[in-house]
N, C-alpha and C positions, 0 to 999 in steps of 0.2 A: 228566324222560322224555324219549324220542328221538320228533321230530315224527313220524316215520312211524308208532310205535306209538300215539300219542295219535290221529292220524288212523283208525287200525284200529280201536280202540276204539270211537271215536265212531262209525262206520260201524256195527260191531257192535250198538251200543245204540240206533241210528236217529236219532241227534242230528241228522242231515242231511236228514232227511224234510220238516220245514217248508222249510228252503231249496228243497229240489229242486222241492216243490209250489208255492211262490211263483213260482219262475222258470217252471215250466211255466204258470200261470196268466197271468203277463205276457205269454209267448210265444204263449199262445192268443188273449188279447185283441188282441196285436198282428196276428195272423193274421186275426182277425174284422175288423178295421179295414181292413185291406189288402183283403179280400174286399169291403166297402163301397164302398171308392174304386173299385175295378173294376166294381162294380154300377152306380155312379153314372155311369161314363164309358160304359158299356154302353147307360143309359138314355137319356144325352146323344146319343149317336151314333145311337141308334134314333129319336131325334126329330128328327136333324138341328141339333142345338144344338153341338155340338164345333167350335170353332176350335183352331188350332195352339197358341195361349196357353194356353187352358184344359186341353188334353189334356197340355202339356207339365207345367202345375201338378200335375195328377191323377197323370203318372207320376213325377214327383219325389217327391211325397207317397209312392207305393208303394215308390219305391227307397229312401227314408227309413226307412220301415217294415221293409223287408229287411234294412237295414244294422242297425238296432235289434235285431232278431232274432237277427243273427250276432252281436252284442255280448253278448245275454244267454247264447247259447249257450257263447261261448268264455269268458265271464266276465271279459274285460279287453279293454282297447283297444288296437290297434297300428295307429299313424299309418301306417305304411308298407302296410297293406291295401288 
């Protein structure tokens, strides 16, 4: 069968639901993790603990999570991006 026909049949029958649910769950977990990092930085700032290197490491983690979320959304890695 034609690849496009197979994809169409699979979508009609809902075969993609598990994959979609799994990627959404992974995306949601990464969002929660990024929110936790942001909260950690806010707490440290409010207590006067933040130094440049600590803030840099937290921001690097947040940027990494954003990159991972983009990777999940696109479904492929493009080193040019």
